[in-house]
C-alpha positions in Angstrom: 9.5 96.2 94.4 5.8 95.3 94.2 3.2 93.8 96.6 0.7 91.1 95.9 -1.8 89.4 98.1 -1.8 85.6 98.3 -4.8 84.3 100.0 -5.9 85.8 103.2 -3.0 84.9 105.5 0.1 85.9 103.5 1.5 88.7 101.4 4.0 88.4 98.6 6.7 91.0 98.1 8.4 91.0 94.7 12.1 92.1 94.7 13.9 92.4 91.4 17.6 91.9 91.0 18.7 92.3 87.4 17.1 89.3 85.6 16.0 87.5 88.8 12.7 88.0 90.6 12.5 87.1 94.3 9.0 86.3 95.6 9.2 86.7 99.4 6.2 85.3 101.2 5.4 87.1 104.5 2.6 86.2 107.0 0.2 89.1 107.3 0.4 90.7 110.7 3.1 88.6 112.4 5.9 89.4 109.9 5.2 93.0 109.1 8.3 94.1 111.0 10.6 91.8 109.0 9.0 93.1 105.7 9.4 96.7 106.7 13.1 96.2 107.7 13.8 94.7 104.3 11.9 97.4 102.4 13.7 100.1 104.3 17.1 98.5 103.6 16.4 98.3 99.8 14.8 101.8 99.6 17.8 103.4 101.5 20.0 102.2 98.6 21.9 99.6 100.5 23.8 97.4 98.1 22.3 93.9 98.3 23.5 91.0 96.1 21.5 88.0 95.2 23.2 86.1 97.9 22.5 88.8 100.5 18.7 88.7 99.7 18.7 84.9 99.9 20.7 84.7 103.2 18.5 87.4 104.8 15.4 85.3 103.9 17.1 82.2 105.3 18.1 83.9 108.6 14.6 85.5 109.0 12.9 82.2 108.0 11.0 83.9 105.2 10.0 81.5 102.4 11.0 82.6 99.0 10.9 81.6 95.3 13.3 82.8 92.6 12.6 83.1 88.9 14.8 84.1 86.0 13.3 86.4 83.4 14.8 87.3 80.0 15.0 91.1 79.6 14.8 92.6 76.2 16.5 95.8 77.3 19.7 93.8 78.1 22.0 92.5 75.4 22.0 88.8 74.5 25.5 88.4 76.2 24.3 90.2 79.4 21.2 87.9 79.5 23.3 84.8 79.0 25.8 85.9 81.7 23.0 86.7 84.1 21.4 83.3 83.4 24.7 81.6 84.0 25.1 83.4 87.3 21.6 82.5 88.3 22.1 78.8 87.5 25.4 78.8 89.4 23.8 80.5 92.4 21.0 77.9 92.4 23.5 75.1 92.4 25.6 76.6 95.2 22.6 77.3 97.4 21.3 73.7 96.8 24.6 72.3 98.2 25.6 74.8 100.8 22.4 76.0 102.4 
């Protein structure tokens, strides 16, 4: 998990899930509580799947962007499977959410 500033009114929190990066965009000041809750859940070791992160953001009305990255420390088959899972997830969320 990493933090980045985006302009003067929002903060971007980067959450990694295998080959997928979630960029969560929080408003500075007004959404500190939401950000702290998510960070505490992740740091406590709670198991969160890609869908859990996405659904949490939808319920809390936190804008997010997702990006797939190729990881050299994973095998080619693992990268392909993770890419397939990511594409399937993107398609499902497009139609169901």
